[in-house]
N, C-alpha and C positions, 0 to 999 in steps of 0.2 A: 743418713742420707749421703754422707761421705763414702760410707762404706757400698752403698749401691753403685755410686760412680766410680768408686776403685776397680770393683768388679766390671762394670762397663768398660773400663780402660782395658783391662787385664784381657776380656774378650776380643776388643778391636786388635789390638797386639797381637794375640794368639792367630787369629783371623788372616791380619797382614802376613802372619809367618808361612801359614799355609798355603796364602795365596801365592807368595814369591817361590816357595818350593814348587809348588804346580807350575809356574810360569816357565822356573830355571828347568823342570823336567820337558816341558814341551819344546824350549831352546834347544835343550841339548839332545833330544832326537832331530828337530829339524836341523842345526847347523851342521851337526854330525854326519847327517846324508849329505848336505850341499858340501862337507868337505870332501866326503870319499866322492860325489859327482865332480867336484871340481879338480881333485889331485890324483884321482887313481879311476879314470875312466875304463879301461881295461878290463876292471875286476867289476864293475858295474855291468860291463855289456856281457858279461858270461851267462851264454843261454842254459838254465836250469833245465827248461823242457821246451817242446815245440810252442813258439810264441811269447814265452815268458823267460826275462831276464831279471838278474839279480837286483837292476835298477827298479824295475817293475814292483817287484816284491817288496823291497826295501822301503819304497814310496808309498806301498800300501800299509807297511807296518806302521811307518810314520803316522798316516793319518787315522789308523787305527788306535795307534798309543796317545795321538793328542786326544782323540774322543774320550779315551779310558781315562784317561788322566783327568779331562773335565768332568764325565761323569764322576768320578771317586772325589773330587771337589766339591760338589753339588751334592753327592749323598753326605759328606762329613759337614756341609754346610746344614744341611737338614737334620741329621742325625745326632750332630755332637753342639755346633754352636747354636743355632738355634732353639735348641731345648736349653741350654746353658743361659742364652739371653733370657728366656720368656720366665724362666726360674729367679733371675735377678731381677726383673720387673716385679714380679710379686712378693719378692721380700721388703 
């Protein structure tokens, strides 16, 4: 029984590390964009095409990046974590 508990604790620790990494990735995206927005507005105001500035493009990248990180986390959770958790329950 202790083996199952140790394995479950290891899985929980691994899940936490992946959660923190995903959260950090989203935070870096968001706060990087906010830092640019706060300290280099002329750069973000550059017009790339008619009606499209660098700020709009990077804002879109932040949103898509956050969604991608979330999707990757959920995919990892289902593909790796859930299978390992179900395997430990059967043992």
